[in-house]
Structure formats: C-alpha cells, structure tokens
C-alpha positions, 0 to 999 in steps of 0.5 A, a space after each residue: 627539708 625544714 621538717 627534717 631539720 626540726 626533727 634533728 634539732 628535737 633529737 639533739 635537744 632530747 639527748 642533752 645537747 644545747 643547740 649552738 652553731 659555730 661553737 669553738 669552745 664552751 665560752 661561746 655558748 649562750 646558756 642564758 637562751 637555752 633549754 634545760 632538763 628539769 631533773 630535781 626531785 622536788 615538787 615545784 608546780 608549773 615547771 615543765 620537764 624541759 625549761 626554755 630560758 630567755 635572757 636567763 629566766 623562765 616564768 610560768 604563764 601568769 597575768 602581770 603584774 601578779 607575783 604568783 608564778 614559778 620561775 627558773 633562772 640561770 644565776 651564774 655561769 663558771 668555766 674551767 677544766 674538769 678533765 685535764 684534757 685541755 678543754 674547758 667545761 661550764 657549770 651553770 648554776 640555776 635557781 628555781 622556786 615560787 616568786 612569792 617566796 624567798 625560798 628557792 633551790 639550786 641545781 648545777 648543770 655541767 656541760 662540755 663541748 663535743 663536735 662543736 656543740 655543748 653537751 650536758 654531762 652531769 646535773 648536781 641537784 640540791 637534793 644530792 648536796 643535802 644527802 651529803 650534808 645529812 651524812 655529815 656530823 651536825 646538830 639536830 634540826 639543822 637544814 641545808 639551804 640554797 647555794 652561796 652567791 659566787 661560791 660555785 667554782 671549777 678549780 684544779 679539775 674539781 667542781 666546788 659548791 657551797 650552800 648555806 646551812 644550819 639555823 633558820 633560812 633567814 640567818 643560817 650561821 654556816 656554809 657547807 662545802 662539797 668538792 666533786 671530781 668528774 669521772 665517766 660523767 659522774 660527779 664523785 664526792 672528794 671532800 665535805 666541810 662545814 664552816 662558819 658563814 662569813 660577812 661577805 657570803 650572800 644569797 643568789 639574787 631571787 627572781 622577783 628582784 630582777 623585775 
C-alpha cells in the first residue's frame, strides 16, 4: 500500500500537481515547501530539473560556510483571480542564481486549484519577458534584469510583472512592465510599457542576504 501511494504521489508531481491535502483554496497551499519544475532556458549549474524548496529556499550541496552554491528561492506569492470563475490563482515568484553573484533571474509559476489540489497551469520565465523587451523600442545595449520587488500583481484578471531595464545591473534607470491574460493555460501579452524607475522600486532579496 505504501509503495502504491508513493507511486501515485510521483505521478501527480510529474504532472505538475503540488501535493497539498485538504486544500479548499489556493491560499491554503504552502508554496514554500513544495517542488517546482525548473524550465528556464538558461545555464545554471547544479539546479535539478525539479527543485524541492524547504522554508522557501533550495541550496545546491555545498560545505558551510562556503558561498559557492546555486540557489532557488520562493521570493513572493501573490493571489488573485485570472479567470473570473470565482476561484483564485496564485503567482509564485521564484529567483535563482549563484550565491557568489548579485545577478539572478526570475520565473513566475501560476497555479490554480483543481480537485482540492494545486495545479501548475503556466510558467513565465525571464527569457519570455526578455523577448518582449527586445521587441519594444529602446536604446542600443539596453538590457533586462530581474523583477522589481513587490511589483508582480494579479489585478482585473490580469498578471502584471515588472522588471528593471536599461543601463548597468547596478543602477538600471527604467522599469519594463508587461501585462498578461490567461487563455487556455497560456499567458498572452496584452500590453507592454517602459517607464522611469521610481525611488521606491527595489530588488528582490538575494539569497545570501537570508543567511
């Protein structure tokens, strides 16, 4: 019986389900102790294809107090309705990179509730946002960086993400905003805009800052 249950759990995990029992709504799911598929098209060594976070963080195997490791961190969780069906979805903002660098990338995992379980319905990787930025008019040698802290939102049945852009990574002058709507498990771009960074705009907390 135990072996059968473990097999059932593995099948659900591979299908994109978060294992969460007695869940009535998306707010009941503990996303800081779950497994996430790593789907970003970027080379980050030591990150497995399925990342298990505990208390919101995964560190690749390393000898303490070494800072030479790769991490994956649940940085923010925002909740709201993307479909208008009366149920809420969750957008889980994850950051990942090397602990010895201040550069990291961002992905947003979108979940809904189906059959009292959390179901992954879409993943928005930074590479996808970068493609939108590259299609948008901007100056030469202008780069896109990680998401702005607290700027990922679900509002009016839309997912809104904001990333730092332009200049150098230390001091980007702009913020690039993309608004998406969910259609048949696909995030479709509705609008793009580029504006000046505000004094209140801040970076998501880097992993080594949590030690």
